[in-house]
KEVEXBA-947531 format. One line per 2 residues: their letters; for each residue x negated, y, z negated of C-alpha. Coordinates in nm, 4 decimals. Layout:
<nodes>
A> X,Y,Z; ... $
</nodes>
This chain:
<nodes>
XX> 0.0000,0.0000,0.0000; -0.1314,0.3468,0.0873 $
XX> -0.1348,0.6379,-0.1576; 0.1750,0.8037,-0.0156 $
XX> 0.3718,0.4784,-0.0493; 0.2651,0.4379,-0.4113 $
XX> 0.3536,0.8006,-0.4816; 0.7019,0.7519,-0.3400 $
XX> 0.7690,0.4471,-0.5552; 0.6407,0.6130,-0.8712 $
XX> 0.8343,0.9312,-0.7976; 1.1513,0.7248,-0.7794 $
XX> 1.0618,0.5568,-1.1093; 1.0443,0.8913,-1.2873 $
XX> 1.3921,1.0089,-1.1840; 1.6078,1.0836,-1.4865 $
XX> 1.3246,1.0420,-1.7362; 1.2198,1.3076,-1.9832 $
XX> 0.9301,1.5282,-1.8703; 0.6062,1.5183,-2.0746 $
XX> 0.6657,1.7271,-2.3877; 0.3126,1.8671,-2.4046 $
XX> 0.3950,2.1220,-2.1315; 0.6542,2.3541,-2.2849 $
XX> 0.8102,2.4437,-1.9495; 0.7886,2.0994,-1.7973 $
XX> 0.5171,1.8976,-1.6301; 0.2171,2.0773,-1.4857 $
XX> 0.2515,2.1227,-1.1069; 0.0893,1.8500,-0.9019 $
XX> -0.1770,1.9181,-0.6435; -0.0571,1.8047,-0.3007 $
XX> -0.1080,1.4333,-0.2693; -0.1382,1.3646,-0.6423 $
XX> 0.0484,1.0661,-0.7758; 0.3342,1.1324,-1.0193 $
XX> 0.3198,0.9968,-1.3728; 0.5850,0.7528,-1.4931 $
XX> 0.7390,0.8680,-1.8226; 0.9538,0.6448,-2.0447 $
XX> 1.0974,0.6775,-2.3971; 1.0515,0.4148,-2.6683 $
XX> 1.0968,0.3381,-3.0367; 0.9154,0.0836,-3.2525 $
XX> 0.9351,-0.0354,-3.6112; 0.6211,0.0395,-3.8124 $
XX> 0.5212,-0.0359,-4.1683; 0.6234,0.3233,-4.2501 $
XX> 0.9571,0.3152,-4.0693; 1.0740,0.3718,-3.7089 $
XX> 0.8552,0.5730,-3.4723; 0.9834,0.7281,-3.1482 $
XX> 0.7334,0.8024,-2.8728; 0.6916,0.8833,-2.5083 $
XX> 0.4846,0.6560,-2.2832; 0.3054,0.7892,-1.9752 $
XX> 0.1501,0.5666,-1.7120; -0.0278,0.6921,-1.4035 $
XX> -0.3510,0.7561,-1.2174; -0.5409,1.0817,-1.2515 $
XX> -0.7528,1.2060,-0.9620; -1.1241,1.2643,-1.0251 $
XX> -1.2321,1.5492,-0.7968; -1.5623,1.6973,-0.6890 $
XX> -1.5723,2.0285,-0.8780; -1.7295,2.2138,-0.5859 $
XX> -1.5243,2.0838,-0.2933; -1.2077,1.9541,-0.4614 $
XX> -1.2492,1.6244,-0.2763; -1.0916,1.3296,-0.4567 $
XX> -1.3610,1.0746,-0.5456; -1.1483,0.8268,-0.7379 $
XX> -0.8296,0.7623,-0.9347; -0.8382,0.6561,-1.3012 $
XX> -0.5397,0.4664,-1.4400; -0.4211,0.5486,-1.7902 $
XX> -0.1469,0.4615,-2.0320; -0.0699,0.7256,-2.2932 $
XX> 0.1572,0.7323,-2.5952; 0.2744,1.0633,-2.7405 $
XX> 0.4879,1.1390,-3.0455; 0.6883,1.4545,-2.9897 $
XX> 0.6416,1.7281,-3.2476; 0.8920,1.9993,-3.3448 $
XX> 0.8108,2.3580,-3.2335; 0.5449,2.5192,-3.4512 $
XX> 0.4193,2.1890,-3.5941; 0.0497,2.1294,-3.6403 $
XX> -0.1010,1.9610,-3.3313; -0.1403,1.5874,-3.3711 $
XX> -0.4821,1.4270,-3.3217; -0.5425,1.2866,-2.9728 $
XX> -0.7522,0.9711,-2.9249; -0.8970,0.8538,-2.5937 $
XX> -0.9830,0.4836,-2.6073; -1.1472,0.2196,-2.3875 $
XX> -1.3177,-0.1179,-2.3938; -1.6699,-0.2107,-2.2929 $
XX> -1.8356,-0.4126,-2.0183; -1.9797,-0.2482,-1.8314 $
XX> -1.7169,-0.2190,-1.7335; -1.3701,-0.3442,-1.8272 $
XX> -1.0162,-0.2093,-1.8631; -0.8819,-0.0905,-2.1969 $
XX> -0.6275,-0.3703,-2.2224; -0.7781,-0.5427,-2.5287 $
XX> -0.7932,-0.2461,-2.7650; -0.4572,-0.1243,-2.6323 $
XX> -0.2583,-0.4460,-2.6646; -0.4362,-0.6105,-2.9583 $
XX> -0.5307,-0.3244,-3.1931; -0.4333,0.0372,-3.1336 $
XX> -0.1267,0.0578,-2.9116; 0.2382,0.0730,-3.0194 $
XX> 0.3111,-0.2666,-2.8680; 0.0897,-0.5655,-2.9451 $
XX> 0.0627,-0.8964,-2.7662; 0.1047,-1.2202,-2.9598 $
XX> 0.0349,-1.5188,-2.7386; 0.2374,-1.4326,-2.4303 $
XX> 0.4916,-1.1894,-2.5734; 0.4847,-0.8284,-2.6876 $
XX> 0.5952,-0.7223,-3.0339; 0.6008,-0.3893,-3.2173 $
XX> 0.2621,-0.3053,-3.3654; 0.3547,-0.2053,-3.7184 $
XX> 0.0011,-0.0718,-3.7810; -0.0501,0.1170,-3.4536 $
XX> -0.2846,0.4144,-3.4681; -0.0042,0.6020,-3.2900 $
XX> 0.1353,0.6731,-3.6347; -0.1609,0.9087,-3.6920 $
XX> -0.2724,1.0066,-3.3404; -0.1472,1.0320,-2.9839 $
XX> -0.3257,0.7723,-2.7725; -0.4670,0.7629,-2.4184 $
XX> -0.6119,0.4362,-2.2859; -0.8450,0.4746,-1.9883 $
XX> -0.9364,0.2068,-1.7343; -1.2692,0.3032,-1.5693 $
XX> -1.3039,0.3023,-1.1917; -1.3075,-0.0506,-1.0431 $
XX> -1.1098,-0.1913,-1.3387; -0.7353,-0.2244,-1.3863 $
XX> -0.5521,-0.0077,-1.1307; -0.8436,0.2408,-1.1089 $
XX> -1.0194,0.2687,-0.7735; -1.2759,0.4856,-0.5918 $
XX> -1.1194,0.6928,-0.3131; -1.3615,0.5344,-0.0661 $
XX> -1.5636,0.2130,-0.1107; -1.8936,0.3992,-0.0878 $
XX> -1.7963,0.6232,-0.3807; -1.8194,0.3333,-0.6264 $
XX> -2.1880,0.4033,-0.6888; -2.0927,0.7361,-0.8501 $
XX> -1.8989,0.5542,-1.1201; -2.0920,0.2284,-1.1679 $
XX> -2.3856,0.3688,-1.3624; -2.4402,0.4830,-1.7173 $
XX> -2.4660,0.8530,-1.6402; -2.2018,0.8484,-1.3676 $
XX> -1.9627,0.6734,-1.6048; -2.0161,0.9410,-1.8703 $
XX> -1.9559,1.2198,-1.6198; -1.6362,1.0611,-1.4858 $
XX> -1.5044,1.0014,-1.8381; -1.5700,1.3610,-1.9430 $
XX> -1.3855,1.4819,-1.6330; -1.0951,1.2465,-1.6997 $
XX> -1.0589,1.3824,-2.0538; -1.0756,1.7426,-1.9335 $
XX> -0.8242,1.6832,-1.6564; -0.5833,1.4845,-1.8737 $
XX> -0.5770,1.7475,-2.1468; -0.5252,2.0225,-1.8897 $
XX> -0.2526,1.8279,-1.7101; -0.0525,1.7704,-2.0273 $
XX> -0.1353,2.0865,-2.2228; -0.3210,1.8959,-2.4932 $
XX> -0.6243,2.1229,-2.5347; -0.5377,2.2223,-2.8926 $
XX> -0.5032,1.8691,-3.0268; -0.8004,1.7509,-3.2392 $
XX> -0.9999,1.5207,-3.0135; -1.1183,1.1690,-3.1004 $
XX> -1.3006,0.9139,-2.8847; -1.2820,0.5372,-2.9452 $
XX> -1.4913,0.2722,-2.7721; -1.5641,-0.0972,-2.8081 $
XX> -1.8966,-0.2636,-2.7215; -2.0546,-0.0808,-2.4224 $
XX> -1.7614,0.1565,-2.4683; -1.9486,0.2978,-2.7680 $
XX> -2.2132,0.4214,-2.5242; -1.9349,0.5881,-2.3252 $
XX> -1.8152,0.7551,-2.6467; -2.1626,0.8794,-2.7314 $
XX> -2.2615,1.0061,-2.3888; -1.9239,1.1672,-2.3239 $
XX> -1.9259,1.3325,-2.6647; -2.2591,1.4958,-2.5870 $
XX> -2.1299,1.6228,-2.2503; -1.8110,1.7633,-2.4026 $
XX> -1.9887,1.9296,-2.6936; -2.2405,2.0944,-2.4604 $
XX> -1.9459,2.2360,-2.2667; -1.7884,2.3780,-2.5797 $
XX> -1.5231,2.1103,-2.6273; -1.5310,1.9952,-2.9890 $
XX> -1.4943,1.6272,-3.0686; -1.3596,1.5753,-3.4190 $
XX> -1.4541,1.2110,-3.4505; -1.6214,0.9213,-3.2703 $
XX> -1.5078,0.5643,-3.3435; -1.7578,0.2923,-3.2500 $
XX> -1.6397,-0.0691,-3.2576; -1.8865,-0.3560,-3.2079 $
XX> -2.1498,-0.1318,-3.0568; -2.3739,-0.0496,-3.3478 $
XX> -2.5253,0.2961,-3.3853; -2.6429,0.3547,-3.0259 $
XX> -2.9245,0.5969,-2.9684; -3.1257,0.5279,-3.2827 $
XX> -3.4135,0.4167,-3.0572; -3.5121,0.1258,-3.2802 $
XX> -3.7831,-0.1085,-3.1457; -3.7065,-0.4609,-3.0267 $
XX> -3.8483,-0.5904,-3.3556; -3.5667,-0.4187,-3.5428 $
XX> -3.2989,-0.5750,-3.3250; -3.4552,-0.9207,-3.3418 $
XX> -3.4822,-0.8958,-3.7183; -3.1314,-0.7702,-3.7889 $
XX> -2.9613,-1.0330,-3.5759; -3.0582,-1.2706,-3.8580 $
XX> -2.7934,-1.1842,-4.1254; -2.5077,-1.2670,-3.8832 $
XX> -2.6761,-1.6010,-3.8178; -2.7062,-1.6595,-4.1906 $
XX> -2.3334,-1.5979,-4.2318; -2.2702,-1.8363,-3.9421 $
XX> -2.4876,-2.1081,-4.0927; -2.3053,-2.0597,-4.4236 $
XX> -1.9738,-2.0982,-4.2396; -2.0890,-2.4310,-4.0923 $
XX> -2.2430,-2.5392,-4.4277; -2.5871,-2.5808,-4.2712 $
XX> -2.7928,-2.3818,-4.5237; -2.9978,-2.5371,-4.8058 $
XX> -2.7931,-2.6080,-5.1230; -2.9254,-2.3068,-5.3150 $
XX> -2.8156,-2.0740,-5.0322; -2.4711,-2.2349,-5.0122 $
XX> -2.3812,-2.1458,-5.3726; -2.2799,-1.7806,-5.3212 $
XX> -2.2424,-1.6179,-4.9791; -2.2696,-1.2608,-5.1070 $
XX> -2.5925,-1.3409,-5.2920; -2.7307,-1.5224,-4.9879 $
XX> -2.6551,-1.2309,-4.7561; -2.8240,-0.9963,-5.0009 $
XX> -3.1279,-1.2221,-5.0172; -3.1604,-1.2449,-4.6394 $
XX> -3.1288,-0.8672,-4.6082; -3.4180,-0.8240,-4.8524 $
XX> -3.6242,-1.0831,-4.6641; -3.5519,-0.9297,-4.3231 $
XX> -3.6493,-0.5771,-4.4274; -3.9396,-0.6684,-4.6546 $
XX> -4.0960,-0.9688,-4.4816; -3.9575,-1.0588,-4.1410 $
XX> -3.9525,-0.7231,-3.9628; -4.3016,-0.6277,-4.0904 $
XX> -4.4250,-0.9667,-3.9636; -4.2745,-0.9022,-3.6187 $
XX> -4.4415,-0.5625,-3.6079; -4.7868,-0.7213,-3.6558 $
XX> -4.7163,-1.0651,-3.5116; -5.0392,-1.0672,-3.3105 $
XX> -5.2457,-1.0328,-3.6287; -5.0837,-1.3143,-3.8295 $
XX> -5.2729,-1.6307,-3.9191; -5.1332,-1.9739,-3.8352 $
XX> -5.0329,-2.0315,-4.1969; -4.8547,-1.6962,-4.2081 $
XX> -4.6681,-1.7829,-3.8886; -4.5637,-2.1194,-4.0303 $
XX> -4.4350,-1.9524,-4.3474; -4.2289,-1.6953,-4.1572 $
XX> -4.0937,-1.9610,-3.9202; -3.9978,-2.1818,-4.2130 $
XX> -3.8173,-1.9004,-4.3913; -3.6374,-1.7989,-4.0707 $
XX> -3.5191,-2.1566,-4.0225; -3.4106,-2.1784,-4.3857 $
XX> -3.1978,-1.8629,-4.3577; -3.0400,-1.9475,-4.0223 $
XX> -2.9618,-2.3191,-4.0401; -3.1947,-2.4345,-3.7617 $
XX> -3.5064,-2.6557,-3.7593; -3.8357,-2.4695,-3.7829 $
XX> -3.9386,-2.6263,-3.4537; -3.6913,-2.3962,-3.2751 $
XX> -3.8912,-2.0893,-3.3769; -4.1449,-1.9774,-3.1159 $
XX> -4.4720,-1.9560,-3.3096; -4.6062,-1.6921,-3.0704 $
XX> -4.3203,-1.4429,-3.1085; -4.1539,-1.5729,-3.4305 $
XX> -3.8235,-1.4938,-3.2595; -3.5312,-1.7153,-3.1650 $
XX> -3.3516,-1.5417,-2.8794; -2.9797,-1.4949,-2.8954 $
XX> -2.9200,-1.7429,-2.6164; -3.1523,-2.0019,-2.7692 $
XX> -2.9804,-1.9737,-3.1073; -2.6281,-2.0097,-2.9671 $
XX> -2.7214,-2.3069,-2.7504; -2.9532,-2.4761,-2.9990 $
XX> -2.7717,-2.4389,-3.3311; -2.6163,-2.7841,-3.2933 $
XX> -2.9195,-2.9396,-3.1288; -2.8311,-2.8486,-2.7729 $
XX> -2.4892,-3.0190,-2.7801; -2.3160,-2.8398,-2.4907 $
XX> -1.9765,-2.9011,-2.6461; -2.0918,-2.7064,-2.9509 $
XX> -2.2513,-2.3981,-2.7980; -2.1670,-2.1053,-3.0244 $
XX> -1.9542,-1.8288,-2.8764; -2.1474,-1.5072,-2.8109 $
XX> -1.8745,-1.2849,-2.9553; -1.7696,-1.4976,-3.2527 $
XX> -2.0130,-1.7642,-3.3631; -1.7405,-1.9549,-3.5485 $
XX> -1.6013,-2.0594,-3.2074; -1.7399,-2.3205,-2.9683 $
XX> -1.7606,-2.2116,-2.6068; -1.5582,-1.9303,-2.4482 $
XX> -1.2312,-1.8064,-2.5919; -0.9253,-1.8882,-2.3856 $
XX> -0.6218,-1.6634,-2.3516; -0.2797,-1.8028,-2.4307 $
XX> -0.0817,-1.9497,-2.1394; 0.1202,-1.6708,-1.9839 $
XX> -0.0985,-1.3946,-2.1303; -0.1850,-1.2292,-1.7986 $
XX> 0.1746,-1.2352,-1.6781; 0.2955,-1.0832,-2.0041 $
XX> 0.0490,-0.7929,-1.9778; 0.1481,-0.7227,-1.6188 $
XX> 0.5185,-0.7389,-1.7116; 0.4408,-0.4803,-1.9797 $
XX> 0.2765,-0.2382,-1.7361; 0.5182,-0.2855,-1.4464 $
XX> 0.8325,-0.3526,-1.6494; 0.8326,-0.1915,-1.9930 $
XX> 0.6234,0.1072,-1.8834; 0.7767,0.1190,-1.5355 $
XX> 0.4512,0.1445,-1.3405; 0.5767,-0.0438,-1.0344 $
XX> 0.2750,-0.0779,-0.8091; 0.1611,-0.3639,-0.5894 $
XX> -0.2051,-0.2836,-0.6540; -0.3705,-0.5767,-0.8278 $
XX> -0.4873,-0.5143,-1.1823; -0.8575,-0.5997,-1.1680 $
XX> -0.9654,-0.8518,-1.4349; -0.6113,-0.9864,-1.4788 $
XX> -0.4884,-1.0338,-1.1216; -0.6581,-1.1686,-0.8121 $
XX> -0.6345,-0.9418,-0.5098; -0.7160,-0.9729,-0.1430 $
XX> -1.0694,-1.0089,-0.0129; -1.1444,-1.0566,0.3602 $
XX> -1.1784,-1.4232,0.4444; -1.4225,-1.5441,0.5544 $
XX> -1.6366,-1.3117,0.3520; -1.8043,-1.2671,0.0137 $
XX> -1.6112,-1.2797,-0.3117; -1.5471,-0.9607,-0.5031 $
XX> -1.8554,-0.8583,-0.7002; -1.8115,-0.7771,-1.0668 $
XX> -1.8800,-0.4254,-1.1890; -2.1502,-0.5645,-1.4164 $
XX> -2.3409,-0.7097,-1.1214; -2.3321,-0.3677,-0.9511 $
XX> -2.4086,-0.1605,-1.2611; -2.7065,0.0733,-1.2790 $
XX> -2.8562,0.1569,-1.6192; -2.9875,0.4852,-1.4842 $
XX> -3.0345,0.6543,-1.8216; -3.3820,0.5096,-1.8749 $
XX> -3.6634,0.3287,-1.6989; -3.6114,-0.0484,-1.7093 $
XX> -3.9423,-0.2012,-1.8129; -4.0327,-0.5703,-1.7680 $
XX> -4.0092,-0.6092,-2.1464; -3.6551,-0.4693,-2.1438 $
XX> -3.5557,-0.6982,-1.8586; -3.6933,-1.0047,-2.0381 $
XX> -3.5051,-0.9076,-2.3524; -3.1809,-0.8641,-2.1555 $
XX> -3.2230,-1.1985,-1.9801; -3.2620,-1.3705,-2.3162 $
XX> -2.9232,-1.2415,-2.4294; -3.0571,-0.9408,-2.6178 $
XX> -2.8162,-0.6843,-2.4762; -2.8687,-0.3809,-2.2505 $
XX> -3.1722,-0.1490,-2.2508; -3.1986,0.0970,-2.5357 $
XX> -2.9468,0.3777,-2.5375; -3.0403,0.7395,-2.5970 $
XX> -2.9544,0.9683,-2.8947; -2.6569,1.1246,-2.7167 $
XX> -2.4293,1.1178,-3.0196; -2.6956,1.2261,-3.2672 $
XX> -2.7768,1.5273,-3.0501; -2.4068,1.6152,-3.0384 $
XX> -2.3877,1.5858,-3.4173; -2.6840,1.8164,-3.4594 $
XX> -2.5043,2.0743,-3.2469; -2.1664,2.0258,-3.4196 $
XX> -2.1834,1.9932,-3.8009; -1.8162,1.8876,-3.8181 $
XX> -1.8470,1.5811,-3.5942; -1.7976,1.2550,-3.7868 $
XX> -1.8512,0.8920,-3.6883; -1.6778,0.5634,-3.7760 $
XX> -1.8822,0.2467,-3.7141; -1.7455,-0.1088,-3.7340 $
XX> -1.9175,-0.4453,-3.6840; -1.8002,-0.8053,-3.7133 $
XX> -1.9826,-1.0368,-3.9485; -2.0009,-1.3240,-3.6938 $
XX> -2.0782,-1.1192,-3.3818; -2.4077,-1.2379,-3.2314 $
XX> -2.4529,-0.9015,-3.0560; -2.4137,-0.6746,-3.3573 $
XX> -2.5581,-0.6249,-3.7014; -2.3724,-0.5119,-4.0130 $
XX> -2.6866,-0.4560,-4.2184; -2.8714,-0.3131,-3.9194 $
XX> -2.6079,-0.0430,-3.8750; -2.6624,0.0673,-4.2332 $
XX> -3.0390,0.0732,-4.1851; -3.0137,0.2725,-3.8612 $
XX> -2.7803,0.5248,-4.0207; -3.0043,0.5605,-4.3247 $
XX> -3.3034,0.6476,-4.1038; -3.1266,0.9564,-3.9700 $
XX> -3.1659,1.2914,-4.1415; -2.9177,1.3428,-4.4296 $
XX> -2.7243,1.6051,-4.2353; -2.6304,1.3247,-3.9943 $
XX> -2.6369,1.0076,-4.2052; -2.3786,1.1407,-4.4502 $
XX> -2.1291,1.1807,-4.1647; -2.1356,0.8118,-4.0722 $
XX> -1.8820,0.5693,-4.2183; -2.0225,0.2165,-4.1685 $
XX> -1.7936,-0.0856,-4.2037; -1.8497,-0.4610,-4.1810 $
XX> -1.5469,-0.6847,-4.1225; -1.4829,-1.0570,-4.1265 $
XX> -1.4586,-1.1474,-3.7612; -1.6481,-1.1333,-3.4354 $
XX> -1.6897,-0.8796,-3.1573; -1.3100,-0.8560,-3.1235 $
XX> -1.2711,-0.8582,-3.5004; -0.9083,-0.7485,-3.4750 $
XX> -0.8190,-1.1041,-3.3715; -0.8409,-1.1958,-3.7413 $
XX> -0.5113,-1.0941,-3.9022; -0.6433,-0.9631,-4.2356 $
XX> -0.9268,-0.7831,-4.0598; -0.6898,-0.6195,-3.8108 $
XX> -0.4737,-0.4905,-4.0919; -0.7713,-0.3498,-4.2827 $
XX> -0.9372,-0.2067,-3.9703; -0.6126,-0.0365,-3.8682 $
XX> -0.5824,0.1146,-4.2144; -0.9424,0.2372,-4.2101 $
XX> -0.9128,0.3894,-3.8619; -0.5974,0.5764,-3.9607 $
XX> -0.7643,0.7083,-4.2763; -1.0639,0.8242,-4.0707 $
XX> -0.8468,1.0087,-3.8182; -0.6290,1.1672,-4.0836 $
XX> -0.9237,1.2712,-4.2967; -1.1331,1.4005,-4.0075 $
XX> -0.8576,1.5658,-3.8089; -0.7303,1.7622,-4.1064 $
X> -0.9741,2.0486,-4.0442 $
</nodes>
């Protein structure tokens, strides 16, 4: 379907629906050729009583600032609670997932949004952040219904710096379109999405747009520029918790998990990381001692520890924890799970019914990552965004590449957020990590925060939750995380 056909269908879908309330005199005028936004009215039951809201679904054009040429369209779903005239502006949170790069469907339908998926059906989310903040979920270009205007434009969006620039423009354009410039601004990201939060925050702050709070889920404290030794060392406590879960630690370490986690934290900071920093100078006996202690704290045989590096890579640990049994490879995102997680039967159909049915966004575009679309046949399969991604924010050294190939995550991020915090003394940060996430580090987040100057470190709120990368899939954790996020937004947005 061409753009004009999609516009006609969506225009018909908006007939008779209430205009966005953020513009006092009605919706902002559309530039010729822009797609209309579908607006629907809803009500849910929350733990604090009923909540009425307006849902907006559409695609916003990303234009070249100099020429006005459309370079891409970003799909969003937004949820707005109408306020009486003269009321204090509600906080406004822009949220997305990671990747790079993926649509925002997980954090929208499993944690933050007003409607939450359970198996293959949607239910009211009684703890939705919508109670405290209006919400906008953004699907980056080449995910969901978002597309570049021309195929060759994809390179503008599929890079670290290009992604930041497009996100900053999306936020500017969305706020202008809906008259939301006075609402306190929050950014929420999961995994790589924390990078997008940090880089976009720096761009916005440099332009004079204040960000009240940054919420970083399962992404650590990006930009602290810690050496590889720090990352290798602070992966260990999550492995200790995992070994405790599987009852594979020595008897004395199985007596009290809290005491064991404290002991491993002391060992990591006082013995293991210093050893990694001078590994080339260690004697054979010193190497054997460190390797033995590492094995003792992580539930693996000492023979798994490379005596040259004294490191067990992430991939080696996950695959070797149960002796190489392929049926028992630990899940990267939650080490309490074997193999990949599988969505419930009917999950994809339920999500698409939500977008096209409940929200009324009737398009025949395929939703990338949930629906298969057409590719010329014969011809190559569609390439993932990750395979086309350019980490153009830093030089990729051979050491970085080796670390990435071993499952160690992307190249080091830059201090985008810290620089924004230095420029804006009111900017606060919420950090959350899952105890069993092989890619994150509860204790490491605390250590990275503590190394910052007090003017910054005191504005971080670090949290560790029972769960994995998608920690909100644990019921008690989701309830507590939702409560903590709401408290952060309410406390930070009060100024």
